[in-house]
C-alpha positions in Angstrom: 0.0 0.0 0.0 1.5 3.3 -1.1 -0.9 5.7 0.5 0.2 7.6 3.6 -3.1 7.2 5.2 -6.1 4.9 5.2 -9.3 6.2 3.7 -12.5 4.9 2.4 -11.1 5.2 -1.1 -8.1 3.0 -0.3 -10.2 -0.2 -0.3 -12.8 -1.6 -2.6 -16.5 -1.2 -1.8 -17.8 -4.3 -0.1 -21.2 -5.7 -0.7 -23.3 -5.8 2.6 -23.1 -9.5 3.3 -22.7 -11.1 6.8 -22.8 -14.7 5.5 -20.0 -17.2 6.0 -19.1 -17.2 2.3 -17.0 -14.1 2.5 -15.9 -12.9 5.9 -16.0 -9.2 6.4 -12.6 -7.5 6.8 -12.1 -4.2 8.6 -9.0 -2.0 8.6 -7.5 -0.6 11.8 -6.2 2.9 11.6 -2.5 3.6 12.1 -1.1 7.1 12.7 -2.6 8.7 9.5 -0.3 11.4 8.0 2.6 10.4 10.2 3.6 7.1 8.6 7.3 8.0 8.4 7.4 8.6 12.1 5.0 5.8 13.1 7.8 3.4 14.3 9.3 6.1 16.5 5.9 7.1 17.9 5.3 3.4 18.7 8.2 3.3 21.0 6.5 5.3 23.8 3.4 3.1 23.4 5.6 0.0 23.7 7.1 1.4 26.9 3.7 2.1 28.3 2.6 -1.5 27.7 5.8 -2.7 29.4 5.1 -0.5 32.5 1.4 -1.6 32.6 2.2 -5.3 32.3 5.2 -5.4 34.7 3.6 -3.0 37.2 0.3 -4.8 37.6 2.1 -8.2 37.6 4.3 -7.0 40.4 1.3 -5.8 42.5 -0.3 -9.2 42.0 2.9 -11.0 42.9 3.5 -8.9 46.0 -0.1 -9.3 47.3 0.0 -13.1 46.7 3.4 -13.6 48.4 3.1 -11.3 51.3 0.9 -12.7 54.0 0.4 -9.3 55.7 -1.4 -8.1 52.6 -4.0 -10.9 52.7 -6.7 -8.4 53.6 -9.9 -7.2 51.9 -8.5 -3.9 50.6 -5.6 -5.7 48.9 -7.9 -8.4 47.5 -9.8 -5.6 45.7 -6.4 -4.1 44.6 -5.6 -7.6 43.1 -8.9 -7.5 41.2 -8.0 -4.1 39.9 -4.5 -5.3 38.8 -6.0 -8.3 37.0 -8.5 -6.1 35.2 -5.7 -3.7 34.2 -3.6 -6.6 32.9 -6.6 -7.9 30.9 -7.3 -4.4 29.5 -3.7 -4.1 28.3 -3.6 -7.6 26.8 -6.9 -6.9 24.9 -5.3 -4.3 22.7 -1.5 -5.1 22.9 -1.3 -7.3 19.7 -3.7 -5.1 17.7 -2.0 -1.7 18.4 1.6 -2.9 18.2 0.7 -5.0 15.1 -0.6 -1.9 13.4 2.3 0.3 14.4 5.1 -2.1 13.8 3.9 -4.5 11.1 1.1 -2.6 9.4 -1.2 -5.5 10.3 -4.3 -3.5 9.8 -6.8 -6.1 8.6 -9.1 -7.6 11.2 -12.1 -9.8 10.7 -15.6 -8.9 12.0 -15.6 -11.8 14.5 -12.2 -10.9 15.8 -13.2 -7.2 16.0 -16.4 -8.1 17.9 -14.4 -10.3 20.3 -11.9 -7.6 21.0 -14.7 -5.1 21.5 -16.5 -7.5 23.9 -13.4 -8.0 26.1 -12.3 -4.4 25.9 -15.6 -2.9 27.0 -16.2 -5.8 29.4 -13.0 -5.2 31.3 -13.5 -1.5 31.2 -16.9 -1.9 32.9 -15.3 -4.4 35.3 -12.7 -1.9 36.4 -15.6 0.5 37.2 -17.3 -2.1 39.3 -14.0 -2.9 41.2 -13.5 0.8 41.9 -17.0 1.0 43.3 -16.3 -2.0 45.6 -13.0 -0.3 46.7 -15.0 2.9 47.5 -17.4 0.9 49.6 -14.4 -0.7 51.3 -13.1 2.8 52.2 -16.6 3.9 53.3 -16.9 1.0 55.8 -13.3 1.5 57.0 -13.9 5.1 58.0 -17.6 5.3 58.8 -18.2 1.9 60.4 -14.8 0.4 61.3 -16.2 -1.9 64.0 -18.2 -3.9 61.4 -15.4 -4.0 58.8 -14.2 -7.5 59.6 -17.7 -8.9 59.6 -18.7 -7.3 56.4 -15.6 -8.0 54.3 -15.0 -11.7 54.8 -13.8 -14.0 52.0 -17.3 -15.0 50.9 -18.7 -11.5 50.3 -15.5 -10.4 48.5 -15.8 -13.4 46.2 -19.5 -12.6 45.6 -18.7 -9.0 44.7 -16.1 -10.1 42.1 -18.6 -12.7 40.6 -21.4 -10.2 40.5 -19.3 -7.6 38.7 -18.3 -10.2 36.2 -21.9 -11.4 35.7 -23.1 -7.8 35.3 -20.6 -7.1 32.6 -21.3 -10.3 30.6 -25.1 -9.6 30.9 -24.8 -6.0 29.5 -22.3 -6.9 26.8 -24.0 -10.0 25.3 -26.9 -8.1 23.7 -24.5 -5.5 22.4 -22.5 -8.3 20.7 -25.6 -10.1 19.4 -27.0 -7.0 17.7 -23.6 -6.0 16.2 -23.5 -9.4 14.5 -26.9 -8.6 12.9 -25.6 -5.4 11.2 -24.7 -5.2 7.5 -21.6 -3.2 6.5 -20.8 -1.6 3.2 -18.7 1.2 1.6 -16.0 2.3 4.1 -14.6 -0.5 6.3 -11.9 1.7 7.9 -12.0 2.0 11.7 -10.8 5.3 13.2 -8.7 3.6 16.0 -6.0 0.9 16.2 -8.4 -1.3 18.1 -12.2 -2.1 17.8 -14.4 0.3 19.6 -18.2 -0.2 19.7 -19.3 3.3 18.6 -16.6 3.3 15.9 -17.8 -0.1 14.5 -21.5 0.6 14.4 -21.0 3.9 12.6 -19.7 2.0 9.6 -23.0 0.1 9.3 -25.2 0.8 6.2 -28.3 -0.4 8.1 -30.3 1.1 11.0 -28.0 1.0 14.0 -30.3 2.8 16.5 -30.9 -0.3 18.6 -27.1 -0.8 18.8 -26.7 2.8 20.0 -29.4 2.3 22.6 -27.8 -0.9 23.8 -24.4 0.7 23.9 -25.7 3.6 26.0 -27.6 1.2 28.3 -24.5 -0.8 28.9 -22.5 2.4 29.6 -25.1 3.9 32.0 -25.9 0.7 33.8 -22.2 0.2 34.6 -20.0 3.2 34.7 -23.0 5.6 34.8 -24.2 3.8 37.9 -20.9 3.2 39.6 -19.5 6.8 39.3 -22.4 8.5 41.2 -22.2 5.7 43.8 -18.5 6.4 44.3 -19.2 10.1 44.7 -21.9 9.3 47.3 -19.5 7.1 49.2 -17.0 10.0 49.4 -19.6 12.5 50.4 -20.5 10.3 53.3 -16.8 9.7 54.1 -16.1 13.5 54.1 -19.1 14.1 56.3 -17.8 11.4 58.7 -14.2 12.7 58.7 -15.2 16.3 59.3 -17.0 15.2 62.5 -13.6 14.0 63.9 -12.3 16.5 66.4 -8.5 15.9 65.9 -7.0 17.3 62.7 -4.3 14.6 62.8 -7.0 11.9 62.8 -8.7 13.7 59.9 -5.5 13.7 57.9 -4.9 10.0 58.6 -8.4 9.2 57.5 -8.1 11.1 54.3 -4.7 9.6 53.6 -6.3 6.1 53.5 -8.4 7.3 50.5 -5.9 9.1 48.4 -4.8 6.1 46.4 -8.3 5.1 45.5 -9.4 8.7 44.7 -6.4 8.9 42.3 -7.3 5.5 40.7 -10.9 6.6 40.2 -9.9 10.0 38.7 -7.4 8.4 36.2 -10.1 6.0 35.1 -13.2 8.2 34.8 -11.6 11.4 33.5 -10.0 9.7 30.4 -13.2 7.7 29.9 -15.4 10.8 29.9 -12.9 12.7 27.8 -12.8 9.9 25.2 -16.6 9.8 25.0 -16.7 13.6 24.5 -14.0 13.4 21.9 -16.0 10.9 19.9 -19.1 13.2 20.0 -17.5 16.6 19.7 -14.0 16.2 18.3 -14.7 15.3 14.7 -12.7 18.2 13.4 -9.5 16.9 14.8 -7.0 15.1 12.4 -7.3 11.3 12.3 -3.9 10.7 13.9 -5.0 12.8 16.9 -7.9 10.5 17.4 -5.7 7.4 17.2 -3.0 8.7 19.6 -5.5 10.2 22.1 -7.7 7.0 22.2 -4.6 4.8 22.7 -3.1 6.9 25.4 -6.5 7.2 27.3 -6.8 3.4 27.1 -3.4 2.9 28.7 -3.5 5.6 31.5 -5.2 3.5 34.2 -3.2 0.3 33.7 0.1 2.3 33.7 -0.6 4.7 36.6 -2.6 2.4 39.0 0.4 0.3 40.1 2.6 3.4 40.3 0.1 5.2 42.5 -0.4 2.2 44.9 3.3 1.5 45.1 4.1 5.1 46.0 1.0 6.1 48.1 0.4 2.8 50.0 3.1 2.2 52.6 2.3 -1.5 53.1 2.6 -2.2 49.3 5.9 -0.2 49.2 7.4 -2.0 52.1 6.3 -5.4 50.7 8.0 -4.6 47.4 11.2 -3.5 49.1 11.1 -6.5 51.3 10.7 -8.9 48.4 13.6 -7.2 46.4 15.9 -7.4 49.5 15.1 -11.1 49.9 15.8 -11.7 46.2 19.1 -9.8 46.4 20.2 -11.8 49.4 19.3 -15.0 47.6 21.5 -14.0 44.6 24.5 -13.1 46.7 
């Protein structure tokens, strides 16, 4: 392909046909207009993936190995790390394949599968953040009942319920995407499959798909975010009733890591949604870079935040590295 960017004219018009005779092929967008610099631009993205995968793996390893971290708050942190690892792995091969090898072709079924897992793990992260907010609420507002509320069984139920919720809201989305017909342009505007991006290429009525996508969004992140805000309103009210300023600071310090994690998840998510609806005038390569960066922000920053802000995690990491160094020498 000799063109510097992908466009609808770069590929032949495809007859709308979802039969098994001729599988539909879509084309993922590289960094349009910056093809010469694409390999260099891919290096920072590769480094971000390395940080995300190694950082979350380290958090999981530390929590599993250190017995002092076998507590509810760190169980939720492990769930968050598993979700971030899964989010990174969902798009790793597609994005680096596009940037490094120009592997831009993707079949409809593969695209739908990637979309299912990407959106599913995004909604799962939102659910885990809500569970962590409730954990912080009980810790500060009702500490005497903490050990009776957060036992192993309720924690496992929370994880299972979040998983079931995500599958339940995503299955109708996937089923109705499969029923769409596609024609003319088959070029996606990102380096991975995104639901809004995919259904916009349909040449049939996609209103049901839009409704289902909005329902999935509002029944997960749209529900979780206000609940997290409510938890922190109650936490602030409880903390302000504490007489000692030192105790207030200590109580707030227990929430800083989670507040940071929630902020770096919801702010990029809202920004990306607004960019899809209001940022059509931006060049295509801006959409690609912005969407990829927003996708990687939570998996990259969450392990860094918890390693720096949480003293127990930091001490456990140092302890494990010291033991490893002693074993080597």
